[in-house]
KOLLO-810713 format. One line per 4 residues: for each residue x, y, z of C-alpha. Coordinates in Angstrom, 2 decimals. Layout:
<atoms>
X Y Z  ... $
</atoms>
This chain:
<atoms>
15.97 -14.46 52.54  15.72 -15.95 49.15  12.93 -13.54 48.27  15.10 -10.59 49.26 $
18.00 -11.89 47.20  15.77 -12.46 44.26  14.33 -8.93 44.59  17.82 -7.48 44.77 $
18.93 -9.46 41.76  15.87 -8.30 39.80  16.49 -4.69 40.66  20.13 -5.00 39.61 $
19.08 -6.59 36.35  16.62 -3.75 35.68  19.25 -1.17 36.47  21.64 -2.94 34.10 $
19.03 -2.96 31.34  18.29 0.73 31.92  21.99 1.56 31.86  22.42 -0.44 28.66 $
19.45 1.32 27.11  20.84 4.69 28.19  24.25 3.81 26.78  22.62 2.66 23.54 $
20.56 5.86 23.36  23.62 8.01 24.02  25.69 6.07 21.49  22.90 6.19 18.94 $
22.44 9.92 19.55  26.15 10.50 19.20  26.16 8.58 15.95  23.06 10.45 14.79 $
24.55 13.83 15.59  27.89 12.80 14.08  26.18 11.73 10.88  24.24 14.98 10.86 $
27.42 16.97 11.45  29.26 15.15 8.68  26.40 15.33 6.18  24.98 18.76 6.92 $
27.74 20.88 8.39  30.80 19.27 6.82  29.01 17.62 3.92  30.31 19.90 1.16 $
33.87 19.70 2.42  33.95 15.90 2.59  32.02 15.57 -0.65  34.73 17.61 -2.36 $
37.42 15.43 -0.77  35.64 12.28 -1.91  35.23 13.62 -5.42  38.87 14.63 -5.45 $
39.78 11.05 -4.59  37.43 9.63 -7.23  37.47 12.23 -10.03  40.15 13.90 -12.11 $
39.23 17.52 -12.95  41.59 18.94 -15.61  41.41 22.57 -16.73  41.68 23.23 -20.47 $
43.09 26.73 -20.86  41.24 28.95 -23.29  43.08 30.78 -26.04  43.35 34.51 -25.49 $
41.88 36.70 -28.22  44.16 37.78 -31.06  45.34 41.35 -31.59  45.47 42.36 -35.28 $
46.71 45.43 -37.09  44.39 47.28 -39.48  45.28 44.84 -42.30  44.47 41.81 -40.12 $
48.12 40.94 -39.64  48.70 39.28 -36.26  50.41 41.41 -33.61  49.66 39.13 -30.64 $
48.20 35.65 -30.56  47.84 32.57 -28.39  49.31 29.32 -29.67  49.24 25.72 -28.50 $
52.02 24.60 -26.20  52.11 22.01 -23.40  51.86 21.84 -19.64  53.53 19.21 -17.41 $
51.93 17.89 -14.23  52.59 14.94 -11.92  50.77 12.69 -9.47  52.76 13.34 -6.24 $
51.12 10.36 -4.50  52.85 8.05 -7.00  56.34 9.39 -6.21  58.09 6.70 -4.13 $
61.57 6.19 -2.70  62.19 3.85 -5.62  61.32 6.29 -8.45  61.96 9.65 -6.75 $
65.47 10.11 -8.16  64.28 9.36 -11.69  61.33 11.77 -11.41  63.49 14.61 -10.11 $
66.19 14.00 -12.71  63.80 13.87 -15.70  61.86 16.97 -14.68  64.80 19.13 -13.64 $
66.99 18.31 -16.64  64.29 18.38 -19.32  62.38 21.42 -18.08  65.35 23.34 -16.64 $
64.02 23.39 -13.07  65.83 23.67 -9.75  65.97 20.14 -8.35  65.89 21.22 -4.67 $
62.83 23.41 -5.16  61.18 20.68 -7.20  61.73 18.10 -4.44  60.25 20.45 -1.83 $
57.14 21.04 -3.93  56.61 17.29 -4.38  56.97 16.66 -0.64  54.54 19.46 0.20 $
51.92 17.85 -2.05  52.65 14.20 -1.34  49.06 13.34 -0.44  47.52 14.77 -3.60 $
46.96 13.37 -7.05  47.79 16.50 -9.06  50.61 19.08 -9.09  51.35 21.43 -12.00 $
55.08 21.48 -12.67  55.50 23.86 -15.62  53.41 25.46 -18.36  54.12 26.89 -21.82 $
56.38 23.99 -22.84  57.32 24.03 -26.53  56.52 21.04 -28.73  60.09 19.73 -29.06 $
60.62 19.95 -25.29  57.36 18.07 -24.79  58.56 15.27 -27.08  61.88 15.09 -25.22 $
60.06 14.90 -21.88  57.77 12.11 -23.06  60.74 10.13 -24.38  62.59 10.47 -21.05 $
59.43 9.39 -19.18  59.15 6.25 -21.33  62.84 5.42 -20.93  62.59 5.66 -17.13 $
59.18 3.89 -16.91  57.55 6.66 -14.87  54.50 7.17 -17.09  52.22 6.76 -14.08 $
53.85 9.82 -12.43  54.55 12.45 -15.12  51.93 13.65 -17.60  51.47 16.40 -20.24 $
48.35 18.30 -21.29  47.70 21.00 -23.90  48.41 24.57 -22.76  48.36 28.09 -24.23 $
51.21 30.58 -24.73  51.12 34.20 -25.88  53.29 35.04 -28.89  54.17 38.40 -30.45 $
55.28 37.68 -34.05  56.63 41.18 -34.61  58.94 40.99 -31.56  59.40 44.59 -30.38 $
57.00 46.02 -32.98  54.49 48.33 -31.22  55.51 46.71 -27.93  54.87 49.73 -25.68 $
51.39 49.98 -27.16  50.46 46.27 -27.14  52.02 45.38 -23.78  52.43 41.79 -22.60 $
50.93 39.07 -20.40  52.18 37.43 -17.22  52.87 33.78 -16.55  49.23 33.32 -15.54 $
48.08 34.65 -18.91  46.70 37.92 -17.54  47.48 41.21 -19.29  50.08 43.29 -17.44 $
50.77 46.29 -19.70  49.35 48.14 -22.68  46.31 46.92 -24.56  46.82 43.46 -23.07 $
46.13 45.03 -19.66  43.37 47.48 -20.60  41.39 44.90 -22.59  42.26 41.93 -20.38 $
38.63 40.94 -19.70  37.77 41.26 -23.39  40.73 39.18 -24.55  40.47 36.51 -21.83 $
38.54 33.41 -22.87  36.55 30.91 -20.80  38.53 27.86 -19.72  37.22 24.37 -20.40 $
37.23 21.28 -18.13  37.54 17.53 -18.51  36.24 15.47 -15.55  37.05 11.73 -15.47 $
36.80 8.92 -12.88  39.99 7.45 -11.38  40.93 4.54 -9.13  42.55 4.49 -5.69 $
45.95 4.80 -7.36  44.85 8.05 -9.02  44.85 6.44 -12.47  42.05 6.96 -14.96 $
39.67 3.98 -15.27  38.97 2.35 -18.64  35.51 3.16 -20.07  34.93 5.41 -17.06 $
32.74 8.42 -16.52  33.88 11.56 -18.42  32.38 15.02 -18.86  34.01 17.66 -21.06 $
33.35 21.40 -21.23  34.99 23.06 -24.24  37.21 26.11 -23.79  36.01 29.28 -25.51 $
38.50 31.74 -27.01  38.38 35.37 -25.92  37.34 38.24 -28.16  39.90 39.75 -30.53 $
41.00 43.34 -31.20  41.49 44.93 -34.61  43.66 48.02 -34.22  43.93 51.22 -36.23 $
47.69 50.59 -36.24  48.92 49.85 -39.76  51.84 47.43 -39.68  53.59 49.02 -42.67 $
53.31 52.54 -41.25  54.38 51.28 -37.81  57.50 49.77 -39.39  58.29 53.02 -41.24 $
57.93 54.93 -37.97  59.99 52.53 -35.86  62.83 52.33 -38.39  63.06 56.12 -38.54 $
63.01 56.44 -34.75  65.66 53.75 -34.32  67.95 55.61 -36.71  67.27 58.90 -34.90 $
68.11 57.28 -31.56  71.46 56.09 -32.94  72.28 59.33 -34.75  71.50 61.68 -31.85 $
72.43 59.37 -28.96  69.28 60.70 -27.27  67.81 59.32 -24.09  64.43 58.69 -25.74 $
62.68 59.30 -29.03  58.89 59.18 -29.50  56.68 59.35 -32.55  53.02 59.13 -33.53 $
51.36 58.97 -36.95  47.65 59.83 -36.87  44.85 59.95 -39.42  44.29 63.71 -39.52 $
40.60 63.43 -40.31  39.50 60.72 -37.86  41.95 60.65 -34.93  42.80 56.99 -35.62 $
46.39 56.23 -34.58  48.18 54.60 -37.52  51.54 54.23 -35.80  52.88 54.87 -32.30 $
56.36 54.04 -31.06  58.91 54.76 -28.36  62.60 53.97 -28.50  64.14 52.34 -26.49 $
61.48 49.63 -26.30  61.40 45.88 -25.59  60.37 42.47 -26.89  57.09 41.34 -25.23 $
58.09 37.71 -25.88  60.82 38.32 -23.28  59.73 41.53 -21.51  62.14 41.29 -18.59 $
65.16 41.41 -20.86  66.55 44.96 -21.27  67.22 45.35 -25.00  69.10 48.64 -24.78 $
72.16 48.65 -22.45  72.15 52.47 -22.39  68.96 52.34 -20.32  70.69 50.45 -17.54 $
73.74 52.70 -17.82  71.56 55.79 -17.49  70.07 54.67 -14.18  73.46 53.58 -12.87 $
74.72 57.15 -13.36  71.63 59.35 -13.01  69.05 57.37 -11.09  67.74 57.85 -7.58 $
69.36 55.85 -4.79  66.80 53.10 -5.28  67.33 53.07 -9.08  71.11 52.98 -8.70 $
70.73 50.03 -6.33  68.87 48.06 -9.03  69.35 49.79 -12.40  68.14 46.74 -14.34 $
64.74 46.87 -12.61  64.56 50.61 -13.28  65.43 50.01 -16.95  62.68 47.41 -17.25 $
60.07 49.82 -15.94  61.35 52.52 -18.26  61.22 50.35 -21.38  57.65 49.25 -20.68 $
56.36 52.81 -20.37  54.39 54.23 -23.30  56.07 57.64 -23.21  54.20 58.93 -26.26 $
51.07 59.19 -24.14  52.49 59.23 -20.60  55.44 61.63 -20.59  55.08 65.40 -20.46 $
57.60 67.69 -22.16  58.04 71.36 -23.00  56.76 71.70 -26.60  58.78 74.85 -27.30 $
57.97 76.67 -30.52  55.58 73.99 -31.80  53.08 75.60 -29.44  53.18 78.85 -31.44 $
50.77 77.44 -34.03  48.09 77.07 -31.35  48.79 80.54 -29.96  48.47 82.09 -33.42 $
45.36 80.02 -34.20  43.53 81.31 -31.12  44.62 84.91 -31.67  43.59 84.83 -35.34 $
40.24 83.19 -34.53  39.44 85.92 -32.00  40.52 88.76 -34.29  43.40 89.74 -32.04 $
45.66 89.49 -35.11  45.12 89.23 -38.85  47.30 88.66 -41.92  48.40 92.28 -41.89 $
49.35 92.59 -38.22  52.98 93.67 -37.99  55.69 93.62 -35.37  59.25 94.93 -35.44 $
61.47 92.21 -33.96  64.74 93.48 -32.50  65.78 90.15 -30.99  64.76 90.71 -27.35 $
61.73 91.67 -25.29  61.49 92.55 -21.59  58.77 91.16 -19.34  59.04 92.52 -15.81 $
62.60 91.92 -14.76  63.12 89.19 -17.36  64.60 89.51 -20.85  63.45 87.00 -23.46 $
65.64 86.44 -26.53  65.21 85.08 -30.01  67.66 82.59 -31.52  68.57 85.41 -33.90 $
70.15 87.97 -31.51  69.83 90.88 -33.98  66.12 90.25 -34.56  64.00 89.40 -37.61 $
62.92 92.93 -38.46  59.36 93.66 -39.58  57.18 90.57 -39.18  53.63 89.34 -39.75 $
51.91 86.32 -38.16  53.10 84.25 -41.13  56.76 85.11 -40.51  56.24 84.70 -36.77 $
55.86 80.98 -37.57  58.34 80.84 -40.47  61.11 82.45 -38.39  59.79 81.05 -35.09 $
59.99 84.46 -33.44  59.83 84.30 -29.63  59.44 88.04 -29.06  56.48 88.33 -31.44 $
54.90 85.29 -29.74  55.23 86.99 -26.35  53.59 90.10 -27.83  50.68 88.08 -29.25 $
50.27 86.41 -25.86  50.08 89.81 -24.19  47.52 90.97 -26.75  45.35 87.94 -25.92 $
45.72 88.12 -22.13  45.58 85.23 -19.70  41.85 84.49 -20.01  41.75 84.31 -23.82 $
45.05 82.44 -23.98  43.73 79.86 -21.54  40.47 79.51 -23.48  42.38 78.11 -26.46 $
44.82 76.17 -24.30  41.75 74.30 -23.04  40.04 74.15 -26.42  43.01 72.43 -28.06 $
42.91 69.82 -25.28  46.03 70.62 -23.23  44.25 70.89 -19.86  42.76 67.37 -20.05 $
43.54 63.83 -21.06  42.79 63.00 -24.67  40.83 59.94 -23.52  42.68 57.56 -25.84 $
41.85 53.89 -25.30  45.26 53.08 -23.84  46.34 52.78 -20.19  48.78 55.14 -18.52 $
47.92 58.41 -20.24  49.48 61.39 -18.49  47.05 63.53 -16.49  47.49 67.33 -16.80 $
47.61 69.07 -13.42  47.03 72.79 -12.91  50.05 74.48 -11.42  52.25 71.60 -12.52 $
51.77 71.11 -16.26  49.90 74.35 -17.03  48.72 77.70 -15.66  45.06 78.51 -14.95 $
43.98 82.15 -14.45  41.55 80.95 -11.77  44.49 79.65 -9.72  47.69 81.47 -10.70 $
48.80 82.89 -14.05  51.31 85.74 -13.94  52.44 87.90 -16.88  55.79 86.12 -16.71 $
53.94 82.77 -16.98  52.01 84.10 -19.97  55.21 85.25 -21.68  57.00 81.91 -21.39 $
53.84 79.93 -22.15  53.40 81.86 -25.40  56.42 80.14 -26.93  55.86 76.78 -25.20 $
58.50 76.89 -22.49  56.66 76.80 -19.13  53.88 74.40 -20.09  54.01 70.61 -20.34 $
52.16 68.49 -22.87  52.27 64.92 -24.15  53.17 63.94 -27.74  49.62 62.57 -28.11 $
48.09 65.91 -27.08  50.27 67.70 -29.65  49.47 65.41 -32.60  45.75 65.53 -31.76 $
45.82 69.33 -31.54  47.83 69.81 -34.75  45.37 67.51 -36.53  42.64 69.98 -35.59 $
44.41 72.63 -37.66  44.79 70.16 -40.53  41.17 68.94 -40.61  39.38 72.28 -40.51 $
39.32 72.95 -36.79  37.86 69.75 -35.29  39.49 68.22 -32.21  39.11 64.47 -32.70 $
39.05 61.74 -30.07  42.21 59.66 -30.65  41.73 55.89 -30.65  43.63 52.67 -31.26 $
41.00 49.88 -31.24  38.95 49.93 -34.44  36.89 46.78 -33.79  36.26 44.05 -31.26 $
35.51 40.61 -32.75  33.89 37.66 -30.98  35.42 34.18 -31.02  33.75 33.52 -34.38 $
35.20 36.65 -35.93  31.97 38.64 -35.90  32.12 42.35 -34.95  30.96 43.02 -31.39 $
31.71 46.73 -31.54  33.09 49.16 -34.13  34.68 52.47 -33.12  33.35 55.51 -34.96 $
35.40 58.73 -35.26  34.26 61.24 -32.63  34.48 65.02 -32.83  35.11 66.37 -29.33 $
34.59 70.02 -30.32  35.16 72.63 -33.00  38.25 74.51 -31.79  38.71 77.04 -34.58 $
36.80 77.83 -37.76  37.70 76.15 -41.07  38.87 79.54 -42.36  41.30 80.05 -39.48 $
42.53 76.47 -39.84  43.19 76.93 -43.58  45.09 80.19 -43.02  47.31 78.81 -40.25 $
47.90 75.62 -42.29  49.17 77.72 -45.21  51.58 79.51 -42.88  52.74 76.14 -41.55 $
53.43 75.03 -45.13  55.63 78.11 -45.52  57.50 77.06 -42.34  58.49 73.85 -44.17 $
59.18 75.52 -47.53  61.07 78.58 -46.32  61.52 78.48 -42.54  62.80 76.41 -39.66 $
61.01 73.28 -40.94  62.93 73.03 -44.23  64.31 69.64 -43.28  60.81 68.16 -43.26 $
60.26 69.23 -46.87  59.09 66.44 -49.20  58.89 67.31 -52.88  55.36 66.91 -54.22 $
53.68 66.38 -50.85  53.24 69.94 -49.49  54.04 69.38 -45.83  52.76 71.80 -43.17 $
54.55 71.80 -39.83  56.31 73.53 -36.98  59.60 72.88 -35.23  60.32 73.24 -31.54 $
63.36 73.31 -29.26  63.01 73.57 -25.50  65.36 73.45 -22.56  64.58 70.98 -19.78 $
64.09 73.22 -16.76  65.46 71.83 -13.50  67.67 69.22 -15.17  71.05 68.55 -13.55 $
72.85 69.35 -16.80  71.79 71.58 -19.67  69.64 69.31 -21.80  67.18 69.92 -24.60 $
64.19 68.47 -26.42  63.90 68.81 -30.20  60.53 68.22 -31.83  58.41 68.61 -34.94 $
54.66 68.37 -35.54  52.80 68.68 -38.83  50.54 67.14 -41.46  50.41 66.47 -45.21 $
49.32 67.05 -47.91  48.26 70.51 -46.76  45.25 70.79 -49.11  43.68 67.53 -47.88 $
45.75 66.08 -45.03  45.90 62.30 -44.76  48.35 62.01 -41.88  49.63 64.03 -38.93 $
53.02 63.34 -37.37  54.77 64.29 -34.14  58.43 63.49 -33.46  60.05 64.18 -30.06 $
63.79 63.66 -29.42  64.58 63.79 -25.72  68.07 64.80 -24.56  70.00 64.55 -27.84 $
73.78 64.61 -27.47  76.15 66.81 -29.43  75.95 70.30 -30.87  72.85 69.63 -33.00 $
69.85 69.53 -30.68  67.25 71.80 -32.27  64.01 70.40 -33.62  64.66 71.87 -37.05 $
67.94 69.99 -37.40  67.22 66.62 -35.76  63.42 66.08 -35.60  62.24 67.65 -38.88 $
64.26 65.26 -41.12  62.82 62.26 -39.27  59.28 63.58 -39.77  59.96 64.27 -43.45 $
61.18 60.72 -44.02  58.13 59.25 -42.29  55.71 61.49 -44.20  57.30 60.67 -47.56 $
57.33 56.91 -47.04  53.87 56.79 -45.47  52.16 58.84 -48.19  53.91 56.78 -50.84 $
52.68 53.59 -49.14  49.14 55.01 -48.95  49.22 55.68 -52.69  48.95 59.45 -52.42 $
50.04 60.92 -55.75  52.65 63.68 -55.41  51.78 67.07 -56.86  54.95 68.81 -58.00 $
55.23 72.56 -58.10  57.44 74.92 -60.06  61.11 74.35 -59.41  60.68 70.73 -58.30 $
61.55 69.05 -61.61  65.06 68.21 -60.40  63.57 65.99 -57.71  60.45 64.85 -59.52 $
59.92 61.10 -59.54  57.77 58.75 -61.58  57.39 55.03 -62.29  59.82 53.92 -65.00 $
57.90 52.99 -68.18  58.00 49.41 -69.40  60.08 49.17 -72.58  60.73 45.41 -72.70 $
60.27 43.99 -76.21  60.69 47.39 -77.88  63.44 48.28 -80.25  66.21 50.33 -78.72 $
65.10 53.44 -80.60  61.44 53.02 -79.61  62.51 52.43 -76.01  64.53 55.66 -75.97 $
61.57 57.54 -77.40  59.21 56.06 -74.78  61.59 57.03 -72.00  61.71 60.60 -73.29 $
57.95 61.18 -73.33  56.22 63.68 -71.05  59.37 65.75 -70.88  61.35 63.17 -68.90 $
65.13 63.28 -69.32  66.36 59.76 -68.60  69.99 59.00 -69.38  69.78 55.73 -71.34 $
72.64 53.22 -71.33  72.48 50.23 -73.70  74.26 46.97 -72.90  74.55 44.25 -75.57 $
74.71 43.97 -79.37  71.01 43.25 -79.98  68.38 45.61 -81.36  65.52 44.67 -78.99 $
65.26 45.35 -75.27  65.07 42.08 -73.28  65.33 43.61 -69.77  65.78 46.93 -68.03 $
67.14 48.41 -64.79  65.31 49.87 -62.92  62.45 47.49 -63.61  59.21 48.85 -65.00 $
57.14 50.62 -62.35  60.03 51.40 -59.99  59.86 54.98 -58.73  62.94 56.89 -59.92 $
63.95 60.48 -60.65  62.66 61.52 -64.09  66.16 62.75 -64.95  67.80 59.53 -63.81 $
69.52 56.57 -65.46  67.90 53.59 -67.21  70.03 50.65 -68.38  68.66 48.62 -71.33 $
69.90 45.06 -71.96  69.56 43.70 -75.50  70.96 40.21 -74.91  69.73 37.65 -72.37 $
73.25 36.46 -71.59  74.79 39.94 -71.40  77.02 40.48 -68.38  75.42 42.76 -65.80 $
76.87 46.26 -65.74  77.99 47.22 -62.24  78.62 50.60 -60.61  80.39 51.74 -57.48 $
78.28 53.82 -55.08  79.81 57.30 -54.61  80.25 59.04 -51.26  77.34 61.51 -51.30 $
77.92 62.95 -47.81  78.36 66.72 -47.89  77.19 67.11 -51.51  74.40 69.48 -52.49 $
71.33 68.14 -54.31  72.67 69.14 -57.74  76.14 67.76 -56.96  74.68 64.46 -55.75 $
72.51 64.15 -58.87  75.52 64.71 -61.10  77.65 62.21 -59.15  74.91 59.59 -59.38 $
74.42 59.98 -63.14  78.19 59.85 -63.71  78.27 56.58 -61.73  75.33 55.18 -63.71 $
72.99 55.28 -60.72  69.78 56.96 -59.57  69.30 58.79 -56.30  66.01 59.20 -54.50 $
66.14 62.41 -52.51  64.83 62.22 -48.96  64.41 65.35 -46.84  65.05 68.86 -48.04 $
65.30 69.11 -51.83  66.25 72.77 -51.88  68.99 73.77 -54.30  70.54 76.03 -51.66 $
74.23 75.40 -51.02  73.53 74.93 -47.30  71.41 71.85 -48.03  73.74 68.85 -48.16 $
73.58 65.07 -47.98  74.12 63.55 -44.55  73.02 59.94 -45.00  72.73 57.29 -47.75 $
71.07 53.88 -47.55  73.87 52.07 -49.45  77.41 52.58 -48.19  79.98 54.30 -50.37 $
82.17 51.95 -52.35  79.51 49.24 -52.57  79.24 47.57 -55.97  75.64 47.56 -57.25 $
73.97 46.99 -60.58  73.97 50.07 -62.79  70.60 51.84 -62.74  69.96 50.95 -59.09 $
68.22 53.53 -56.89  70.15 54.87 -53.86  68.25 56.87 -51.23  70.18 59.94 -50.12 $
68.97 62.12 -47.24  69.53 65.87 -47.27  69.23 68.55 -44.63  70.51 71.98 -43.72 $
71.76 73.36 -40.41  71.32 76.97 -41.55  68.22 78.91 -40.53  66.52 75.92 -38.90 $
67.69 76.22 -35.30  64.37 75.96 -33.50 $
</atoms>
């Protein structure tokens, strides 16, 4: 019995050992597989969590590349600001109120939203609170943190912010960036990858309280700035353009005005602007209340529901390249160019204009209801004759007409290096004989009424007439520079095709000069600069109310054009809406100021002495008699006024080198302490050129004539840069703008 008990006990012991071994094996296997699972399958995940607990990884934002104008003036740049972050795991019941108060009050944050964000990230050691904090706000924040003894919770690091020093200058072209630093519109969007730099990192060890350890591990990777853009845009020319457009917007109460200044020979865009526009430093602010008002009254249901949002979208749009419009009579220069190139017409082709022409069941009229009489291609442009244009279109036929429509670039994008360019669509913006092109379509297309183009297409095409027939590729980015300032790429002017021969281009250009001297473009006349151009007025088909577009396109000087200009005024209000009345003067002002800035010497012709200008000679230190003699050289007829009892000139007004009329007023001071002679500015509005000159000399002042300088009685002053009644120093130069409303309604 004892043996049996012993055997049973032994067997039980063995079973127990086996069970223990099996349990140990299972446990060991479970541990083995668990370790394998944690190290192999979940290893990366837990390694990251461990590193997150032990390391602080801070991103150092890279500066975005700078955008410069052609003179290397900054248009957009990144500057140092500050970013605030906190350690949510260090926010306790004891310090929570202080943390929320300091952050919300100093950084202007919603306290409820801030508390929710902290709670959602309570187990983490890092939470970004706000970026792009200005220096003074950063100092205030740090002071509040010290006062409340929460330096282990709230921290600041360097950050980057995008600035646009020129505010709204070239805003629709440059665009802007979002809160994450990415480009959203304009060049900022198109060249986002080029401008974006490479962020840096600083990795440091930290303790269990998420605080950095003294003398701990640290690895730093420097941030690298993005590449920079050098534009063809010239800041001075851009300012001239924008100031003129702003004035035009106010004077005409138009919905929009657009303008482009282009280098005629290369296609480089020197200035491009749209008004209304916006400030990219604060792009969501609507600068022009009339935009919001427009959508409240005229928008779709969705736009009326949120007119501010609609106004924002409208102000960001680069309409100079995106919007299509009816070019009206400006298109006649391209019609005539193609017909002349093909031999369909020549200088001696004639047409008897009676004021109307019938096409099918449609009667087309000229602005002059009695007709222009016997005309040639030159007078077709000078008088802007619709009926002759329709006749030339018929003579060409649909196929030949369309050949030059394509050749001048109206059936395709220009390919400019800007986002959002309008895309021509057959049957929508133009007629194609291969699809549908009726005789009625041809008739209206011949004077620019049933075709749609963009301002950029027009200025590129008119440049082709100015440069000898070459259609150039328009461009805005001249160079791309790396972070060290070295050129990465340089844009070279590109000829897309030869549209017309140099001979045809020269002939049409001479006719366009006559348009400005004697025709509908008189208001773009600039003495000494020989402007060639064409006016246009078109009705907006399908608009709820009768609305118009007035425009002008041209180039100067005609013998060797430096610049081409297009001006488009969309939906002007009031009785003056034709391109010859409202757009031509704007173009003339821009051409005059731009060519003067570029140092182009004026070349005066016969009959322009009354408006001839020259730098005033320096006569300081001369005797009064010698000074008078010097001022009378070269046939100049200055009226000299002497102030003081001395015999030697100590100062003069205008100063030496100031551009003034050569028959103007010069005041000579012969005593250093002589009291300044003052004059009251006359009211020049409504005066002819000769009357304004006389009034200025009588007042002891000079006038600089802007716009038409014709001596015709219909040419009168309509604007002056110094208000009537203002007291100014005698000899000062007042700019007076002249225009006519007679014979320019096109």
